[in-house]
C-alpha positions as CSV (number, residue, x, y, z in Angstrom):
1,M,-60.2,93.0,134.9
2,A,-59.1,89.5,135.7
3,Q,-55.4,88.9,135.9
4,V,-53.9,86.9,133.0
5,P,-50.9,84.7,133.8
6,Q,-47.7,86.3,132.6
7,V,-46.9,83.2,130.6
8,T,-49.8,81.7,128.8
9,Q,-49.2,78.0,128.5
10,V,-49.5,77.1,124.8
11,T,-48.3,73.9,123.2
12,D,-47.7,73.2,119.6
13,H,-48.6,69.5,118.9
14,G,-47.7,69.8,115.2
15,G,-49.7,69.4,112.1
16,G,-51.9,72.5,112.8
17,V,-52.9,71.4,116.3
18,H,-52.2,73.4,119.4
19,S,-53.5,73.4,123.0
20,I,-54.0,76.2,125.6
21,K,-54.1,75.6,129.3
22,V,-57.3,77.4,130.4
23,P,-57.6,77.5,134.2
24,I,-60.6,76.1,136.2
25,P,-61.1,78.4,139.2
26,D,-60.7,77.0,142.7
27,N,-60.3,73.4,141.5
28,P,-57.4,71.0,142.1
29,L,-57.6,69.8,138.6
30,G,-56.1,73.1,137.6
31,H,-57.0,73.6,133.9
32,T,-58.7,72.4,130.8
33,L,-56.6,71.8,127.7
34,V,-58.5,73.6,125.0
35,H,-57.3,72.4,121.6
36,L,-57.2,74.5,118.4
37,V,-57.2,72.8,115.0
38,D,-56.4,74.8,111.9
39,T,-58.8,74.3,109.0
40,D,-59.1,75.7,105.5
41,R,-62.0,77.9,106.8
42,G,-60.4,79.1,109.9
43,P,-59.4,77.8,113.4
44,V,-61.7,75.5,115.3
45,L,-61.7,74.9,119.0
46,I,-62.2,71.6,120.7
47,D,-63.8,72.6,124.1
48,T,-63.5,76.1,125.5
49,G,-63.0,76.1,129.2
50,W,-64.8,77.3,132.3
51,D,-67.0,80.4,132.2
52,D,-64.8,82.7,134.3
53,P,-63.1,86.1,133.5
54,A,-59.6,84.7,134.2
55,S,-60.4,81.7,132.0
56,W,-61.6,83.9,129.2
57,D,-58.6,86.1,129.4
58,T,-56.3,83.2,129.3
59,L,-58.1,81.7,126.3
60,T,-57.9,84.9,124.3
61,A,-54.3,85.5,125.3
62,G,-53.4,82.0,124.2
63,L,-55.1,82.6,120.8
64,T,-53.1,85.8,120.4
65,A,-49.9,83.9,121.2
66,L,-50.9,81.4,118.4
67,G,-51.2,84.3,115.9
68,T,-55.0,84.3,115.8
69,A,-57.9,85.9,117.7
70,V,-61.2,84.8,119.2
71,T,-62.9,86.8,116.4
72,D,-61.3,84.4,113.9
73,I,-62.8,81.2,115.4
74,H,-64.8,79.3,112.8
75,G,-66.3,76.6,115.0
76,V,-66.4,75.0,118.4
77,V,-66.6,71.2,118.9
78,I,-67.6,70.2,122.4
79,T,-66.6,66.8,123.8
80,H,-69.3,67.0,126.5
81,H,-71.5,69.5,128.2
82,H,-69.6,69.9,131.6
83,P,-68.8,73.5,132.5
84,D,-65.1,73.2,132.2
85,H,-65.5,72.2,128.6
86,H,-68.6,74.0,127.4
87,G,-68.6,77.0,129.7
88,L,-67.1,79.7,127.4
89,S,-68.7,78.4,124.2
90,G,-71.4,81.0,124.1
91,Q,-68.9,83.8,124.7
92,V,-66.8,82.5,121.8
93,R,-69.8,82.4,119.5
94,E,-70.8,85.9,120.5
95,A,-67.3,87.2,119.7
96,S,-66.8,85.3,116.4
97,G,-70.1,84.1,115.0
98,A,-68.7,80.5,115.3
99,W,-71.0,77.5,115.3
100,I,-71.1,75.1,118.3
101,A,-71.4,71.3,117.8
102,M,-72.3,68.7,120.5
103,H,-73.8,65.2,120.6
104,E,-77.6,65.2,120.9
105,A,-77.7,63.5,124.2
106,D,-75.7,66.2,125.9
107,T,-77.5,68.9,124.0
108,A,-80.7,67.6,125.6
109,I,-79.1,68.1,129.0
110,V,-78.1,71.7,128.2
111,R,-81.7,72.4,126.9
112,R,-83.3,70.8,130.0
113,T,-81.0,72.8,132.4
114,R,-81.8,76.1,130.7
115,E,-85.6,75.4,130.7
116,S,-85.9,74.1,134.2
117,E,-86.5,76.1,137.4
118,P,-83.2,76.2,139.2
119,G,-84.6,74.7,142.4
120,T,-85.6,71.5,140.5
121,W,-82.1,70.2,140.7
122,L,-81.8,70.6,144.5
123,D,-85.2,69.2,145.1
124,Y,-84.4,66.2,143.1
125,L,-80.9,65.7,144.6
126,T,-82.3,66.0,148.1
127,R,-85.0,63.3,147.5
128,K,-82.5,61.0,145.7
129,L,-79.9,61.2,148.5
130,A,-82.5,60.6,151.2
131,A,-83.7,57.5,149.2
132,V,-80.1,56.0,149.1
133,G,-79.5,56.6,152.8
134,A,-77.8,60.0,153.2
135,P,-77.9,61.2,156.8
136,E,-79.8,64.3,157.8
137,D,-76.6,66.3,158.4
138,H,-75.8,65.9,154.7
139,L,-79.4,66.8,153.5
140,A,-79.7,69.9,155.7
141,P,-77.4,72.1,153.7
142,L,-79.2,71.2,150.4
143,R,-82.6,72.2,152.0
144,A,-81.0,75.4,153.3
145,A,-79.7,76.3,149.9
146,R,-83.1,75.7,148.4
147,S,-85.0,77.7,150.9
148,G,-82.4,80.5,150.9
149,G,-82.5,80.9,147.1
150,R,-78.8,80.2,146.7
151,L,-79.3,78.7,143.2
152,R,-78.1,81.2,140.6
153,T,-74.4,80.4,141.2
154,L,-74.7,76.8,140.0
155,P,-72.6,76.4,136.8
156,G,-74.3,75.5,133.5
157,L,-77.6,77.2,134.2
158,R,-77.3,79.4,131.0
159,A,-74.9,77.2,129.0
160,A,-75.1,77.9,125.2
161,L,-77.3,75.8,123.1
162,P,-75.3,74.2,120.2
163,D,-76.1,75.0,116.6
164,R,-75.0,71.6,115.2
165,E,-75.2,68.0,116.1
166,I,-72.2,65.7,116.3
167,V,-73.2,62.4,114.6
168,P,-71.3,59.4,115.8
169,G,-69.2,57.7,113.1
170,E,-69.3,60.7,110.7
171,L,-66.6,63.1,109.7
172,L,-67.2,66.7,111.0
173,D,-67.5,69.4,108.4
174,L,-64.0,70.8,108.8
175,A,-62.5,71.9,105.5
176,G,-59.1,70.2,104.9
177,R,-59.2,68.0,107.9
178,R,-60.5,64.4,108.7
179,L,-62.0,64.6,112.2
180,R,-64.3,61.7,112.9
181,A,-66.7,61.6,115.9
182,V,-66.6,58.5,118.2
183,W,-69.4,58.2,120.7
184,T,-68.0,57.3,124.1
185,P,-70.9,57.5,126.7
186,G,-70.1,57.0,130.3
187,H,-68.7,60.2,131.8
188,T,-71.8,61.8,130.2
189,P,-74.4,60.2,128.0
190,G,-73.3,62.3,125.0
191,H,-69.5,62.3,125.5
192,V,-67.6,62.1,122.2
193,C,-63.9,61.5,121.4
194,L,-62.7,63.0,118.1
195,H,-60.4,60.9,115.9
196,L,-58.0,63.0,113.7
197,E,-57.5,60.5,110.9
198,E,-54.3,62.0,109.6
199,R,-50.7,60.9,109.6
200,H,-49.0,61.8,112.9
201,P,-46.7,64.9,112.2
202,A,-43.8,63.3,114.1
203,G,-44.2,60.0,112.3
204,L,-45.4,58.0,115.4
205,A,-46.7,54.6,114.5
206,G,-50.5,54.3,114.8
207,Y,-53.7,55.5,113.2
208,G,-53.8,59.3,113.8
209,R,-54.5,61.2,117.0
210,L,-57.4,61.2,119.4
211,F,-58.9,64.2,121.2
212,S,-60.2,62.2,124.2
213,G,-62.0,64.8,126.3
214,D,-62.5,63.3,129.8
215,H,-62.9,59.7,128.5
216,L,-59.3,58.7,128.4
217,L,-56.8,60.6,130.7
218,P,-53.2,59.6,131.3
219,G,-53.3,59.4,135.1
220,I,-56.9,59.9,136.2
221,S,-59.9,57.6,136.3
222,P,-62.8,59.9,135.2
223,H,-65.9,60.0,137.4
224,I,-68.6,57.6,136.2
225,G,-71.8,58.5,138.0
226,L,-75.5,58.2,137.1
227,Y,-77.0,60.0,134.2
228,E,-79.2,62.4,136.1
229,D,-82.6,63.4,134.8
230,P,-85.3,64.2,137.3
231,D,-88.0,63.5,134.7
232,D,-86.7,60.2,133.3
233,T,-87.1,56.9,135.2
234,T,-85.1,54.9,132.7
235,V,-82.6,52.6,134.4
236,T,-79.3,53.3,132.7
237,D,-75.9,51.6,133.0
238,P,-73.3,54.4,132.8
239,L,-70.4,52.2,133.9
240,G,-71.3,49.5,131.4
241,D,-71.5,52.3,128.7
242,Y,-68.1,53.5,129.8
243,L,-66.4,50.1,129.7
244,A,-67.8,49.4,126.3
245,S,-66.6,52.8,125.1
246,L,-63.1,52.1,126.4
247,E,-63.0,48.9,124.4
248,R,-64.1,50.8,121.3
249,I,-61.3,53.4,121.8
250,G,-58.7,50.7,122.4
251,R,-59.5,49.2,119.0
252,L,-58.7,52.4,117.1
253,G,-54.9,52.0,117.5
254,V,-54.2,55.7,117.7
255,A,-50.6,57.0,117.7
256,E,-51.3,59.7,120.4
257,V,-54.0,60.9,122.7
258,L,-54.7,64.6,123.3
259,P,-56.9,64.7,126.4
260,A,-58.7,67.6,128.0
261,H,-56.7,67.4,131.2
262,Q,-53.1,66.6,132.3
263,H,-51.0,66.0,129.1
264,A,-50.7,64.3,125.8
265,F,-49.6,60.6,125.8
266,T,-49.1,57.5,123.7
267,D,-50.0,53.9,124.2
268,A,-53.8,54.4,124.3
269,G,-54.3,50.6,124.4
270,G,-52.2,50.3,127.5
271,R,-54.1,53.0,129.3
272,V,-57.4,51.4,128.3
273,R,-56.3,48.1,129.8
274,E,-55.3,49.9,133.1
275,L,-58.7,51.5,133.3
276,L,-60.6,48.3,132.6
277,D,-58.5,46.5,135.3
278,H,-59.2,49.4,137.7
279,H,-63.0,48.9,137.4
280,E,-62.8,45.1,137.5
281,E,-60.9,45.4,140.8
282,R,-63.4,47.9,142.1
283,L,-66.4,45.8,141.2
284,T,-64.8,42.8,142.9
285,G,-64.1,44.8,146.0
286,L,-67.7,46.0,146.1
287,L,-69.0,42.5,146.0
288,A,-67.0,41.7,149.1
289,L,-68.4,44.8,150.9
290,L,-71.9,43.7,149.9
291,A,-71.7,40.4,151.9
292,T,-74.1,42.2,154.2
293,P,-76.8,44.6,153.0
294,L,-75.7,48.2,152.5
295,T,-77.3,51.4,151.3
296,P,-75.5,53.2,148.4
297,W,-74.4,55.8,151.0
298,Q,-73.0,53.1,153.3
299,L,-71.2,51.6,150.3
300,A,-69.7,54.9,149.3
301,E,-68.4,55.4,152.9
302,R,-66.6,52.1,152.7
303,M,-65.2,52.4,149.1
304,E,-61.6,53.5,148.5
305,W,-61.2,57.1,147.4
306,N,-58.3,59.4,147.0
307,R,-58.7,60.6,150.6
308,P,-60.5,59.3,153.7
309,W,-64.3,59.7,153.7
310,E,-64.0,62.1,156.7
311,Q,-61.9,64.5,154.5
312,I,-64.2,64.4,151.5
313,P,-66.2,67.7,151.2
314,H,-70.0,67.8,151.2
315,G,-70.5,68.2,147.5
316,S,-67.9,65.5,146.7
317,R,-69.7,63.1,148.9
318,S,-72.8,63.4,146.7
319,I,-70.6,62.7,143.8
320,A,-69.1,59.7,145.5
321,V,-72.6,58.2,146.1
322,S,-73.5,58.7,142.5
323,E,-70.4,56.7,141.5
324,A,-71.3,54.0,144.0
325,E,-74.7,53.8,142.5
326,S,-73.3,53.4,139.0
327,H,-71.2,50.5,140.1
328,L,-74.2,49.0,141.9
329,R,-76.2,49.2,138.7
330,R,-73.5,47.4,136.9
331,L,-73.4,44.6,139.4
332,V,-77.2,44.3,139.3
333,K,-77.2,44.1,135.5
334,L,-74.5,41.3,135.8
335,G,-76.7,39.5,138.2
336,R,-74.1,39.8,141.0
337,A,-76.1,42.0,143.3
338,E,-79.7,42.7,144.1
339,A,-81.9,45.1,146.0
340,V,-83.2,43.9,149.3
341,P,-87.0,44.2,149.6
342,G,-88.1,47.0,151.9
343,G,-87.0,50.6,152.5
344,P,-86.5,53.4,151.9
345,P,-83.6,53.7,152.1
346,V,-82.8,51.1,149.5
347,T,-80.2,48.5,150.4
348,Y,-78.3,46.0,148.2
349,I,-76.6,42.7,148.8
350,A,-74.3,40.4,146.8
351,V,-75.9,37.4,145.1
352,R,-74.2,34.3,146.3
353,R,-72.9,32.0,143.6
354,T,-70.7,28.9,143.3
355,S,-69.9,29.6,139.6
356,P,-67.0,31.9,138.5
357,S,-67.6,35.6,138.8
358,D,-69.3,37.5,135.9
359,V,-66.9,40.3,136.5
360,R,-64.2,40.1,133.8
361,P,-61.1,38.2,135.0
362,R,-58.2,40.5,135.9
363,R,-55.2,40.6,133.6
364,G,-52.6,41.0,136.3
365,P,-51.0,43.9,138.3
366,R,-52.0,47.4,137.3
367,P,-50.7,50.8,138.2
368,R,-52.8,52.5,140.9
369,C,-55.5,54.8,139.6
370,R,-57.3,57.5,141.5
371,T,-60.7,58.9,140.8
372,W,-60.8,62.7,140.7
373,R,-63.5,65.0,141.9
374,R,-64.6,68.5,141.0
375,A,-65.4,71.2,143.5
376,A,-69.1,72.2,142.9
377,P,-72.1,70.3,141.7
378,G,-73.7,71.4,138.4
379,P,-77.3,71.1,137.3
380,F,-78.6,67.6,136.6
381,R,-75.3,65.9,137.3
382,T,-73.4,64.8,140.4
383,D,-69.7,64.8,139.4
384,R,-68.8,68.4,140.0
């Protein structure tokens, strides 16, 4: 039996909304804030936490502390498919008969992951990293894992298939509550924020509250990598999607944000501006690095992370390269960078211009942001 913390960390946010800190094993991020919303048909969870015995025991202990039980859960609303948000959804459904809702783009990822042979991901990742300039000493462990059959431990291989689709712009079917879905792609293609269009219980000025998942966090810049699909050659622009989604959230004017990590906060508009400035600064810095041709791997080595490149673990380096690629795609779409003919590996260079930059002008000084990383890669994604 997993050990449950003696004090389960539960917070009452007022107005029939609570949160439970559900631990993420062996991860510096610490926990996922699973939110519980009371409805006239029973309690509904927003996200569920990582699929781990200690996480499950903490979730159920938290529900008990709130005067309910996992068997009482009426529904589960998932902000996005990542294992620290969707991991326990199937177990909750088995215990309670609850429905599970998710945006169709992330449901497609869950379905593809369940239906694919586990080695597909490692084969794809190895080919992709080789094409962007990863050295042999980085590729060798991936090949060894593939040949050694060490695949069944990857998170998300058997994630629960949702029963319902979250439709952007529509109110969810929650009796007695007004919870509207806001599509916010970037961190994942189907990430959604959930706008509780009700008066703030403490009377804070603004238009309701926002369950922001990983899209808007108070002190962390979420990972924006590529939308990984081995069978899809569509050239996507995740960073462009994310920046547009941030603008959309900033226009809501919410009174308070209830994120999936760290803590609740106000001034969503100010945080949106900080994140926009962060990415503007990063894009400008990358253009300077691209004065000479670089592979995405070389670019990632030279980018600023929350620790020196030499201290970044193997899995997190793959994540960092994916983030470098998403920024490169944005610069290419803006006409500020281009691929150099030749390769593999592919290299990119800045496009020299005499006109002002297409990157949005900075608004002024910003608080320093850091990009966080997770410990282990999951199927068909590179930000774990």
